[in-house]
N, C-alpha and C positions, 0 to 999 in steps of 0.2 A: 504494500500500500504506500502510495506517495502522499506525503503531507506537505501542505503549503502554508506559509505564514499568512495570517489574515491582516490586511491593511485597512485601517479605518480613515486614512488620510488625516485631515484636520479634526474630524469628529472624535468625540470622546465616548468610549464604551463604558458600560457598567463593569467595575472591577470587583465588586463585592457588595454584600448587604449583611445586616444583622439586626438585632432588636432595636427598632427605632431609627435606623440610619441606612443610607445607601452611599456607596463610594463610586464616584464618577470622575474619570479623568484626574485622579489624584486628590480630589476634594471630597470631603464628607458632608453630606446633606442630611440633616436630622429632621425626621418627620416625612410627611408626604412631599413628593417632588414631581416636577415636570421637566422632562429631558428631551431635547431635540438634538439633531446632529450638530447644531451650531451654538447651543446654550443649555445650561442646566441650573435649576433653581428650585426654591420651595414652591409648593402648590397648596392652595386652600381646600383641597378636596372637592367633592361633588358640587358644593356651593360656589365654586370658583370656575364655572363653565366658561366665563368670558376669557380667562387666560388661555384656554384651549382654542376658543373661537378665533383668537388672533392668529392662529396657525393656518386658518383656511386658505387654500390655494398653495400652501407650501408643503402640506403633507396630505397623504391619501388615507392613512390609517393611524388611529391612536390605539396603542396597546395600553389597556387599562388594567393596572394591577390592583386587585381588590383586597390586598392584605395577605395573610398567611394562607387563607383558603379562597377558592373561587366563590364569588357571590354575584348576584344580579345587580347591576347598577340601576340607579333610578331611571325610570322610563323617560322622564322629561330631559334628563342629561343626554341620553342617547339620541333622542329625537332632535334636540337643538343642534347637536353636532352633525347628524344626518342631513338636516336642512341646510347646513353650511358645506355639505359635500365631504364630510370627514366620517369615514367608517370607524366603528368601535369594535375592538376585539377584547372582551373581558376575560381575564385569567388571574390566577394567583400571582402575587407580586414577584416571587422568585422565578416563576415561569416567564413572566413578562420581561424580566431582566435578561434572561438567556435568549429569548426570542428577539428582543431588541438588538442584541449584539449580532445575531445571525443575519437579520435583515439589514442592519447597518453595514455589515461587511459586504452585502450584495448591492449596496447603493440605493436601497429603497427609500421612498419619501415617507418616513415614519416619525412618530414621537411616542413617548411613554409617559403616562401619568400614573403615579404609583402611590398607593396608601402604604404606610410603613407596616412592617411585619412586627408583631408584638413579641414573638419569641421564635427562635429557629428550631 
């Protein structure tokens, strides 16, 4: 089997996570976060849909990390993003981190909005 190194260019992948934090591009973000190929910062959770809506036209899919376990996001949250042309794929936050890195390596137009994991 031939292995090749993944290049993320200038984008910053997830490097790790733990109880209450995510590590992205050498920086630790405590609590919920919103990560794009060009930026990473804190996120206000489902009530902060406007922060995600600013990404309309720049991303196709939002990977929504719902915490340690997969959960259904609020219907209104998903509908507002769909109206703006942003698809939502909900999954557990650890899965969202891994999926984000894979899709980032493929050059996809994605972002991740993640709720913190309470315990690993």
